[in-house]
MIPA-643493 format. One record per residue (C-alpha): residue number from 0; y, x, z. Coordinates in Angstrom, 1 decimal, always signed. Layout:
BEGIN
<pt pos="NUM" y="Y" x="X" z="Z"/>
...
//
This chain:
BEGIN
<pt pos="0" y="+41.2" x="-82.4" z="-90.3"/>
<pt pos="1" y="+43.0" x="-80.5" z="-87.5"/>
<pt pos="2" y="+41.1" x="-78.0" z="-85.4"/>
<pt pos="3" y="+41.0" x="-79.5" z="-81.9"/>
<pt pos="4" y="+39.9" x="-77.3" z="-79.0"/>
<pt pos="5" y="+37.1" x="-79.3" z="-77.3"/>
<pt pos="6" y="+34.7" x="-78.1" z="-74.7"/>
<pt pos="7" y="+31.2" x="-77.4" z="-75.9"/>
<pt pos="8" y="+28.2" x="-79.1" z="-74.5"/>
<pt pos="9" y="+25.9" x="-77.1" z="-72.2"/>
<pt pos="10" y="+22.8" x="-75.8" z="-74.0"/>
<pt pos="11" y="+19.5" x="-74.1" z="-73.2"/>
<pt pos="12" y="+21.1" x="-70.7" z="-72.5"/>
<pt pos="13" y="+23.0" x="-72.3" z="-69.6"/>
<pt pos="14" y="+20.4" x="-74.5" z="-68.0"/>
<pt pos="15" y="+17.6" x="-73.1" z="-65.9"/>
<pt pos="16" y="+14.2" x="-74.2" z="-67.2"/>
<pt pos="17" y="+12.6" x="-76.9" z="-65.1"/>
<pt pos="18" y="+9.0" x="-78.0" z="-65.1"/>
<pt pos="19" y="+10.0" x="-81.4" z="-66.7"/>
<pt pos="20" y="+11.9" x="-79.8" z="-69.5"/>
<pt pos="21" y="+9.1" x="-77.2" z="-70.2"/>
<pt pos="22" y="+6.4" x="-79.9" z="-70.2"/>
<pt pos="23" y="+8.5" x="-82.0" z="-72.6"/>
<pt pos="24" y="+9.0" x="-79.1" z="-75.0"/>
<pt pos="25" y="+5.3" x="-78.1" z="-74.7"/>
<pt pos="26" y="+4.3" x="-81.7" z="-75.6"/>
<pt pos="27" y="+6.3" x="-81.5" z="-78.8"/>
<pt pos="28" y="+5.0" x="-78.0" z="-79.6"/>
<pt pos="29" y="+1.4" x="-79.1" z="-79.0"/>
<pt pos="30" y="+1.9" x="-82.0" z="-81.4"/>
<pt pos="31" y="+3.0" x="-79.6" z="-84.1"/>
<pt pos="32" y="+0.1" x="-77.3" z="-83.3"/>
<pt pos="33" y="-2.3" x="-80.2" z="-83.6"/>
<pt pos="34" y="-1.0" x="-81.0" z="-87.1"/>
<pt pos="35" y="-1.4" x="-77.4" z="-88.2"/>
<pt pos="36" y="-5.0" x="-77.5" z="-86.7"/>
<pt pos="37" y="-5.9" x="-80.6" z="-88.6"/>
<pt pos="38" y="-4.5" x="-79.0" z="-91.8"/>
<pt pos="39" y="-6.8" x="-76.0" z="-91.2"/>
<pt pos="40" y="-9.7" x="-78.3" z="-90.5"/>
<pt pos="41" y="-9.1" x="-80.2" z="-93.7"/>
<pt pos="42" y="-8.9" x="-76.9" z="-95.6"/>
<pt pos="43" y="-12.2" x="-75.9" z="-94.0"/>
<pt pos="44" y="-13.8" x="-79.1" z="-95.3"/>
<pt pos="45" y="-12.3" x="-78.6" z="-98.8"/>
<pt pos="46" y="-13.7" x="-75.1" z="-98.9"/>
<pt pos="47" y="-17.1" x="-76.4" z="-97.9"/>
<pt pos="48" y="-17.0" x="-78.7" z="-101.0"/>
<pt pos="49" y="-15.7" x="-75.8" z="-103.2"/>
<pt pos="50" y="-18.8" x="-73.7" z="-102.7"/>
<pt pos="51" y="-20.5" x="-71.0" z="-100.8"/>
<pt pos="52" y="-18.0" x="-68.2" z="-101.6"/>
<pt pos="53" y="-15.0" x="-70.2" z="-100.3"/>
<pt pos="54" y="-17.0" x="-71.4" z="-97.3"/>
<pt pos="55" y="-18.1" x="-67.9" z="-96.3"/>
<pt pos="56" y="-14.5" x="-66.7" z="-96.5"/>
<pt pos="57" y="-13.1" x="-69.5" z="-94.3"/>
<pt pos="58" y="-16.1" x="-69.1" z="-91.9"/>
<pt pos="59" y="-15.3" x="-65.3" z="-91.6"/>
<pt pos="60" y="-11.7" x="-66.1" z="-90.8"/>
<pt pos="61" y="-12.7" x="-68.7" z="-88.2"/>
<pt pos="62" y="-15.2" x="-66.4" z="-86.6"/>
<pt pos="63" y="-12.7" x="-63.6" z="-86.2"/>
<pt pos="64" y="-11.0" x="-63.0" z="-82.9"/>
<pt pos="65" y="-7.8" x="-64.6" z="-84.3"/>
<pt pos="66" y="-9.7" x="-67.7" z="-85.4"/>
<pt pos="67" y="-11.4" x="-68.0" z="-82.1"/>
<pt pos="68" y="-8.1" x="-67.7" z="-80.2"/>
<pt pos="69" y="-6.5" x="-70.3" z="-82.5"/>
<pt pos="70" y="-9.5" x="-72.7" z="-81.9"/>
<pt pos="71" y="-9.3" x="-72.4" z="-78.1"/>
<pt pos="72" y="-5.5" x="-72.9" z="-78.3"/>
<pt pos="73" y="-6.0" x="-75.9" z="-80.6"/>
<pt pos="74" y="-8.5" x="-77.5" z="-78.2"/>
<pt pos="75" y="-6.2" x="-76.9" z="-75.3"/>
<pt pos="76" y="-3.3" x="-78.5" z="-77.2"/>
<pt pos="77" y="-5.5" x="-81.5" z="-78.0"/>
<pt pos="78" y="-6.3" x="-82.1" z="-74.3"/>
<pt pos="79" y="-2.8" x="-81.3" z="-73.1"/>
<pt pos="80" y="-1.2" x="-83.6" z="-75.7"/>
<pt pos="81" y="-3.7" x="-86.4" z="-74.8"/>
<pt pos="82" y="-3.2" x="-86.1" z="-71.0"/>
<pt pos="83" y="+0.6" x="-85.8" z="-71.4"/>
<pt pos="84" y="+0.6" x="-88.8" z="-73.7"/>
<pt pos="85" y="-1.3" x="-90.8" z="-71.0"/>
<pt pos="86" y="+1.3" x="-89.6" z="-68.5"/>
<pt pos="87" y="+4.1" x="-90.9" z="-70.8"/>
<pt pos="88" y="+2.3" x="-94.3" z="-71.2"/>
<pt pos="89" y="+2.2" x="-94.6" z="-67.4"/>
<pt pos="90" y="+5.9" x="-93.9" z="-67.3"/>
<pt pos="91" y="+6.4" x="-96.7" z="-70.0"/>
<pt pos="92" y="+4.8" x="-99.1" z="-67.5"/>
<pt pos="93" y="+7.0" x="-97.9" z="-64.7"/>
<pt pos="94" y="+4.4" x="-95.8" z="-62.8"/>
<pt pos="95" y="+5.1" x="-92.3" z="-61.5"/>
<pt pos="96" y="+8.8" x="-92.0" z="-62.0"/>
<pt pos="97" y="+9.6" x="-90.5" z="-58.6"/>
<pt pos="98" y="+10.3" x="-86.7" z="-58.9"/>
<pt pos="99" y="+7.4" x="-85.6" z="-56.7"/>
<pt pos="100" y="+5.0" x="-87.7" z="-58.8"/>
<pt pos="101" y="+6.4" x="-86.3" z="-62.0"/>
<pt pos="102" y="+5.8" x="-82.8" z="-60.9"/>
<pt pos="103" y="+2.2" x="-83.6" z="-59.6"/>
<pt pos="104" y="+1.3" x="-85.4" z="-62.8"/>
<pt pos="105" y="+2.7" x="-82.5" z="-64.9"/>
<pt pos="106" y="+0.6" x="-79.9" z="-63.0"/>
<pt pos="107" y="-2.5" x="-82.2" z="-63.1"/>
<pt pos="108" y="-2.1" x="-82.5" z="-66.9"/>
<pt pos="109" y="-1.9" x="-78.7" z="-67.4"/>
<pt pos="110" y="-4.8" x="-77.9" z="-65.0"/>
<pt pos="111" y="-7.1" x="-80.7" z="-66.3"/>
<pt pos="112" y="-6.4" x="-79.7" z="-69.9"/>
<pt pos="113" y="-7.4" x="-76.1" z="-69.0"/>
<pt pos="114" y="-10.6" x="-77.3" z="-67.3"/>
<pt pos="115" y="-11.6" x="-79.6" z="-70.2"/>
<pt pos="116" y="-11.0" x="-76.8" z="-72.6"/>
<pt pos="117" y="-13.2" x="-74.5" z="-70.5"/>
<pt pos="118" y="-15.9" x="-77.2" z="-70.4"/>
<pt pos="119" y="-15.9" x="-77.7" z="-74.1"/>
<pt pos="120" y="-16.4" x="-74.0" z="-74.8"/>
<pt pos="121" y="-18.9" x="-73.5" z="-72.0"/>
<pt pos="122" y="-21.2" x="-76.1" z="-73.6"/>
<pt pos="123" y="-20.6" x="-75.2" z="-77.3"/>
//
């Protein structure tokens, strides 16, 4: 096949990040993080069934500063993914497609996810 000089498509290094693109990428990342969190939760349950030694090891890992940061991040990802999913469902119905509404709903999803995360850890 001959080598044809074609222009390349613009990519992330050319475009300036916008709120809409950052929220879209964050939605995907939060989904991956939720899967990893569910795998850790499943591992915790399995270690609970394996006996006291395994459970103490996993409990010590979860009680460390790293485990606590991961837990807070996982809860935030859960709320953010939920709220952003509701936002996408509204778009599927045709609501909130105007650019100002898109920006407001994006900020609301982030702020409410942060507030709900704070409420969960305030009362736990």
